[in-house]
N, C-alpha and C positions, 0 to 999 in steps of 0.2 A: 504493500500500500504506500509506503514511504517513497519507494522508487517511482511508482506510477504518479504520485502527487508531484514529485520533483520534476518529472518529465513534462507534466501538464503546466507547471509554472513556467518552464522555459518556453513551451509552445504558446502560452498565453501572452507572455510579456515581450517576447522578441518582436512580433509584429507591432505591438503597441509602441515600444521604444523606437522602432524603425519609422513608424508613421509620425511620431512626434518630431524626430529629426528632419523628416521630409516636409514638415509643416502641415501635414494632413490632419493630424489629431492634436487637439488642444485640451489637455486635461486640466481640471480645476484644481489649483494648488491646495485649497482647503480640504477637499475630499481626500487627497492622497497623503497629506501631512498627517491627518488623523488616522487614516487607515494604516499607514506604515508604522506610526508610533504605537498604536494599540497592539499591532502584530508583534512588534519588538518586545513590548511588555509581556505579551503571551509567551514569547520565546524565553524570556527571562524566568518566568514562572515554570516553564517546562524544564529549564536547566536546574532550578532548585529542586524539582521533583524527580530529577533523573529520568526524563521521558524517553531516553534512548534515541533510536533512529527517527522517531516521529518529530524530533526537534529540527531535523534538516530542512524539510519543506517549509516549516514555520519560519526559520531563519531566512531562507531564500525568498519567501513571499514578503517578509518584512523589508528585506534589502531592495527588492523590486519596487515596493511601494515608495520607499524613500528616494530611490533613483528617479521614479516618475515624478515625484514632487520637485526634485532638483531640476529636472528637465523642463517641468512646467513653468518654472521661474526663469530659466536660462533662455528658453525658446519662446515662441509666440504664446503668450499667456491668455487664458480665457478671462473675459471681463468679470470683475468682482463687484457685486451689488451689496447694498446695506442688508438686504435679506440674507444673502450668503453669509455675511459676518455674524448675523444673529444666530443662525444655525451652527456656525463654527464655534461660537462661544457656548452654546447649549451643549454641543458635543464635548467641549473641554470640561464643562461642569460635570457632565455624566461620567467622563473619564476619571475625574477626581473621586467621585462617589464609588465608581467601580473598584478603584485601588484599595478602598477602605471597606469594601463589602466582604463580610466574612461568611455570609449565607450563600451557598452555591447557587440556589435558584435566583436570588436577587442579583448575584454577579452575572448570571447568564442573561437575565432580562436587561441589565444595564449595558452589557457589551453589545447586545443586539440593538438596543436603542441608539448607542453611539454610532454603530455602523449605518443605521438608517438616517440619523441626523446629519452625519458627515456626507451622505450621498445626495442630500437635497440640493446643494449648489450645482452638482453635476447634472442632476435631472432638470433643474431650472435652465441651465445653459443649453442643454440638449433639446429642449422643447423647440427652440428657434433654430438651433444649429446641430441637428442630429448627425450630420456628416462629419462633425469634428470629434467623433469617437470611433474606436475600432470594435466592431460588433463581436468578432471572434474571441477577443480577450475575455469578454464577460461570459460567453457560453462556456469557454474552457475553465474559467474560474468556478462557475457553477458545477462543472464536472469534477473539479478538484475537491470541492466541499462535499460532493456526493461520496467520493472515495473516503473522505475523512469521516463521514457519517457511518459508512459501512464498516470502518475500522474500529468503531466504538464497541467496547466489550460489554458495557452496562448501559442500557438505554433508559433514560429518564429525562425529565424536563431540563435539569441542570446540564446534562451532557449533550443534548440534541438541539436545544433552542437556538444557540448561535449558529451552528452549521446549517440548520434548516432555514433560518432567516437569511443567511448569506446565499443559499441556493435560490431562494425566492427573489431576493434583491437583484442578484447578478443575472439570473435567468429572465426575469420579467423585464429588466432594463434592456437586455439584448433584444427581446421581442419588441419592446417599445421603440427602440431605435429603428428597427426594420419597418414597423408600421408607420412611424412618423416620417421616415424618408419617403415612403410610398405616398403618403398624404401630401407632402410638400412638392413632390416631383411634378404632378400636373400643373400646380400653380406656377412653378418656375418655367415650365414649358409654355404655359399660356402667356406669361409676361414677356417671354422671348418672341412668341408669335405676334403679340400685340404691339411690339416696339415699332415706332415709325421708321420706315425705310428712307434712306437718303439717296436720292437720285443723283447720278453724276452730272456735273455741269456740262 
């Protein structure tokens, strides 16, 4: 499972990083800063608990998230609105609560909430510019979390809530990008067709 998850991480983030460098994809820095940070925290908790080979995909996913954040700042950055900042601050507050949560179910609810709050700026951006995201990355990430769910030895709310919410967020967002692109495509085509032609003098 760890090897399969590791391969999926490389398969998911290679095209994403490539598209950022090409200027095709513009990730929202807020989303990836929170995502990479909480994944690194999760990696640290795994180290403390001697999680074994399961730590490898967590470390790689955290590193990929921080790399995307750095690239989002260095290359063409997505526009940041005041609403994005509000959700970013809410995610930070939830992260602080998560670090001090000693109840497993509460911790699972908080980390799932953090993931959703951090994703709001990316969703807001992609409503108008769905072409600024790489669809395959989100499908593959959903698959990675499916593997993580299958690798769980004891199923309960505390162990399954976060990977289940991640599957839902990544999978539904990939579907949203596809549907949103199809919705906007006819509008773009119509605007091109309706543009006034310039006759040569």
